[in-house]
C-alpha positions as a Python dict, from the first residue, in 0.01 Angstrom:
ca = {
    (1, 'M'): (0, 0, 0),
    (2, 'A'): (205, 301, -133),
    (3, 'A'): (173, 560, 205),
    (4, 'E'): (368, 397, 438),
    (5, 'A'): (627, 308, 88),
    (6, 'T'): (883, 517, 114),
    (7, 'S'): (971, 940, 105),
    (8, 'N'): (1042, 893, -352),
    (9, 'P'): (673, 912, -510),
    (10, 'D'): (746, 816, -852),
    (11, 'I'): (843, 443, -615),
    (12, 'E'): (547, 452, -352),
    (13, 'G'): (298, 396, -719),
    (14, 'L'): (494, 162, -862),
    (15, 'S'): (363, -250, -837),
    (16, 'Y'): (494, -497, -715),
    (17, 'E'): (610, -562, -1071),
    (18, 'E'): (738, -295, -1187),
    (19, 'A'): (951, -249, -785),
    (20, 'R'): (1099, -523, -864),
    (21, 'E'): (1225, -534, -1302),
    (22, 'Q'): (1389, -168, -1177),
    (23, 'L'): (1558, -331, -874),
    (24, 'V'): (1677, -585, -1082),
    (25, 'G'): (1814, -298, -1309),
    (26, 'V'): (1960, -101, -1090),
    (27, 'V'): (2177, -422, -927),
    (28, 'S'): (2250, -516, -1239),
    (29, 'R'): (2415, -162, -1304),
    (30, 'L'): (2660, -185, -953),
    (31, 'E'): (2762, -497, -1024),
    (32, 'A'): (2926, -363, -1353),
    (33, 'G'): (3078, -123, -1229),
    (34, 'G'): (3243, 172, -1408),
    (35, 'A'): (2992, 487, -1226),
    (36, 'S'): (3119, 749, -986),
    (37, 'L'): (3081, 713, -666),
    (38, 'E'): (2796, 985, -711),
    (39, 'E'): (2602, 777, -952),
    (40, 'S'): (2710, 457, -687),
    (41, 'L'): (2585, 581, -387),
    (42, 'A'): (2192, 773, -562),
    (43, 'L'): (2203, 412, -734),
    (44, 'W'): (2246, 263, -433),
    (45, 'E'): (2002, 496, -229),
    (46, 'R'): (1709, 409, -543),
    (47, 'G'): (1739, 54, -513),
    (48, 'E'): (1725, 66, -101),
    (49, 'A'): (1424, 261, -153),
    (50, 'L'): (1271, -46, -452),
    (51, 'A'): (1292, -318, -212),
    (52, 'K'): (1124, -185, 71),
    (53, 'R'): (863, -60, -147),
    (54, 'C'): (886, -526, -301),
    (55, 'E'): (855, -566, 82),
    (56, 'E'): (583, -335, 156),
    (57, 'W'): (352, -521, -116),
    (58, 'L'): (465, -917, -19),
    (59, 'E'): (355, -804, 354),
    (60, 'G'): (46, -685, 281),
    (61, 'A'): (35, -1023, 62),
    (62, 'R'): (123, -1221, 380),
    (63, 'K'): (-165, -1009, 574),
    (64, 'R'): (-496, -1085, 221),
    (65, 'L'): (-330, -1481, 245),
    (66, 'A'): (-359, -1459, 668),
    (67, 'A'): (-694, -1333, 607),
    (68, 'A'): (-847, -1524, 369),
    (69, 'R'): (-701, -1842, 529),
    (70, 'D'): (-892, -1726, 897),
    (71, 'Q'): (-1185, -1628, 631),
    (72, 'A'): (-1175, -2001, 558),
    (73, 'G'): (-1089, -2118, 855),
    (74, 'Q'): (-1380, -2019, 1021),
    (75, 'G'): (-1658, -2042, 695),
    (76, 'S'): (-1571, -2449, 765),
    (77, 'Q'): (-1609, -2451, 1168),
    (78, 'L'): (-1947, -2331, 1041),
}
């Protein structure tokens, strides 16, 4: 799943739960304010990459569920 994730290697290796937890932290820091413009931009970019990682995990899970349903449906038809 990591190959298409992002260009950020430390994000590519994160599990869904790790990426989501970090994303929550980024959002909290942005909402709290007080960061410089440069820091805010860096946080935003990291948040975007973390959100993309979460989406990739969820898409992978959807595909696995669809494949399992297909197999279950084929098995019941035999």
